GULUM-593356 format. One line per 3 residues: number of its first residue (from 1); their letters; for each residue x, y, z of C-alpha. Coordinates in nm, 2 decimals, always signed. Layout:
! residues N
NUM) a) X/Y/Z  ...
! end
This chain:
! residues 161
1) mat) -0.88/+0.82/-2.68  -0.97/+0.75/-2.31  -0.69/+0.76/-2.09
4) pdf) -0.72/+0.50/-1.77  -0.77/+0.73/-1.44  -0.43/+0.60/-1.32
7) vla) -0.25/+0.70/-1.59  -0.37/+1.05/-1.55  -0.28/+1.02/-1.20
10) lre) +0.06/+0.91/-1.32  +0.09/+1.18/-1.53  +0.02/+1.44/-1.24
13) kvg) +0.36/+1.36/-1.12  +0.62/+1.24/-1.38  +0.45/+1.49/-1.69
16) thp) +0.52/+1.36/-2.03  +0.79/+1.14/-1.92  +0.79/+0.81/-2.06
19) lwl) +0.61/+0.57/-1.92  +0.61/+0.19/-1.95  +0.26/+0.02/-1.99
22) sgv) +0.14/-0.32/-2.04  -0.13/-0.32/-2.30  -0.32/-0.60/-2.54
25) tav) -0.43/-0.64/-2.87  -0.72/-0.85/-2.88  -0.78/-1.02/-3.31
28) vlr) -1.11/-1.14/-3.28  -1.21/-1.40/-3.51  -1.50/-1.54/-3.64
31) dgd) -1.59/-1.81/-3.94  -1.74/-1.61/-4.24  -1.97/-1.76/-4.51
34) sit) -1.84/-2.00/-4.79  -1.73/-1.70/-4.97  -1.57/-1.49/-4.71
37) gte) -1.41/-1.74/-4.49  -1.28/-1.65/-4.16  -1.31/-1.26/-4.06
40) vll) -1.14/-1.05/-3.85  -1.29/-0.77/-3.60  -1.11/-0.45/-3.68
43) vrr) -1.20/-0.08/-3.57  -1.09/+0.24/-3.71  -0.89/+0.48/-3.43
46) sdt) -1.06/+0.80/-3.37  -0.73/+0.96/-3.29  -0.54/+0.86/-3.61
49) gaw) -0.80/+0.69/-3.84  -0.59/+0.37/-3.88  -0.75/+0.02/-3.84
52) tpv) -0.69/-0.21/-3.60  -0.77/-0.48/-3.39  -0.92/-0.39/-3.06
55) tgi) -0.61/-0.26/-2.81  -0.58/-0.15/-2.48  -0.40/-0.06/-2.17
58) idp) -0.42/-0.32/-1.85  -0.59/-0.17/-1.55  -0.35/-0.24/-1.21
61) gee) -0.44/-0.58/-1.09  -0.63/-0.67/-1.39  -0.54/-1.00/-1.57
64) pav) -0.45/-0.94/-1.94  -0.71/-1.22/-2.05  -0.96/-0.97/-1.87
67) aaa) -0.87/-0.69/-1.99  -0.87/-0.85/-2.36  -1.23/-0.91/-2.33
70) rei) -1.31/-0.61/-2.16  -1.18/-0.44/-2.45  -1.33/-0.57/-2.68
73) lee) -1.70/-0.54/-2.51  -1.61/-0.15/-2.45  -1.48/-0.07/-2.80
76) anv) -1.68/-0.30/-3.05  -1.98/-0.41/-2.83  -1.83/-0.80/-2.91
79) vas) -1.86/-1.06/-2.67  -1.56/-1.27/-2.69  -1.37/-1.57/-2.57
82) vdt) -0.97/-1.50/-2.51  -0.87/-1.85/-2.65  -0.48/-1.82/-2.62
85) lvw) -0.16/-1.62/-2.60  +0.01/-1.57/-2.92  +0.28/-1.32/-2.92
88) vkv) +0.45/-1.09/-2.63  +0.63/-0.81/-2.79  +0.76/-0.43/-2.68
91) tdp) +0.60/-0.20/-2.90  +0.82/+0.11/-3.03  +0.82/+0.41/-2.82
94) vry) +0.49/+0.66/-2.85  +0.45/+1.00/-2.88  +0.12/+1.15/-2.83
97) eng) +0.05/+1.50/-2.97  -0.01/+1.64/-2.59  +0.40/+1.54/-2.58
100) des) +0.32/+1.22/-2.34  +0.55/+0.97/-2.41  +0.50/+0.57/-2.35
103) qyl) +0.60/+0.25/-2.45  +0.42/-0.08/-2.37  +0.44/-0.44/-2.33
106) dli) +0.21/-0.59/-2.57  +0.01/-0.90/-2.50  -0.09/-1.02/-2.85
109) frc) -0.47/-1.27/-2.78  -0.65/-1.48/-3.05  -1.01/-1.45/-2.96
112) syv) -1.34/-1.60/-3.07  -1.63/-1.43/-3.18  -1.93/-1.53/-2.91
115) sgd) -2.17/-1.28/-2.95  -2.28/-0.88/-3.04  -2.30/-0.66/-3.30
118) afp) -2.01/-0.47/-3.38  -2.02/-0.13/-3.37  -1.80/+0.17/-3.21
121) adg) -1.92/+0.15/-2.87  -1.71/+0.38/-2.63  -1.58/+0.68/-2.89
124) ent) -1.21/+0.57/-2.93  -1.32/+0.45/-3.25  -1.54/+0.58/-3.53
127) eaa) -1.61/+0.20/-3.69  -1.62/-0.13/-3.57  -1.66/-0.40/-3.86
130) wfp) -1.60/-0.77/-3.97  -1.33/-0.81/-4.26  -1.24/-1.15/-4.44
133) lta) -0.88/-1.21/-4.39  -0.83/-1.20/-4.75  -0.97/-0.83/-4.80
136) lpe) -0.83/-0.63/-4.50  -0.83/-0.23/-4.55  -0.53/-0.05/-4.56
139) isv) -0.36/-0.17/-4.20  +0.00/-0.11/-4.08  +0.28/-0.41/-4.12
142) dmr) +0.29/-0.39/-3.73  -0.11/-0.48/-3.69  -0.10/-0.69/-3.99
145) grv) +0.17/-0.92/-3.78  -0.06/-0.91/-3.50  -0.30/-1.03/-3.69
148) msa) -0.13/-1.29/-3.87  +0.03/-1.39/-3.52  -0.34/-1.50/-3.42
151) vet) -0.43/-1.65/-3.74  -0.10/-1.86/-3.79  -0.06/-1.94/-3.42
154) dgt) +0.05/-2.32/-3.34  -0.06/-2.25/-2.98  +0.25/-2.14/-2.83
157) arf) +0.30/-1.79/-2.78  +0.58/-1.62/-2.96  +0.85/-1.46/-2.82
160) ev) +1.13/-1.19/-2.93  +1.49/-1.26/-2.82
! end
């Protein structure tokens, strides 16, 4: 996975100690045909092999919705509009193979497809594809929850309390 330069600079100072980072999950939806119905864009991560919506770290000073659109284009070659914030959540702590520890404040957005042919554009993923909501590949409970929060939103963001 590509690590942003600002995280590498922080790691030089704090080593593998836990970092609190802000991230985005971009759930991109598009209308499929009359048989498939609504489809969601998923990518297969090169580090774990897991299918997920597009995710990424927000750069310092970057607006979260801008980060979501940027990550979609960088990771999957798809242009999308960022429609609404659907969920704000804290992820479980993550420990990477190299020992680095992080935890994320994740902002989950519902996005709409505009253009582009999905493919793994930046090396962070091995595949990028559209899946009907009724035929998702094996996906973690957490990621399925993120997808469904975008599909089922009533226009208000969900917050954990």
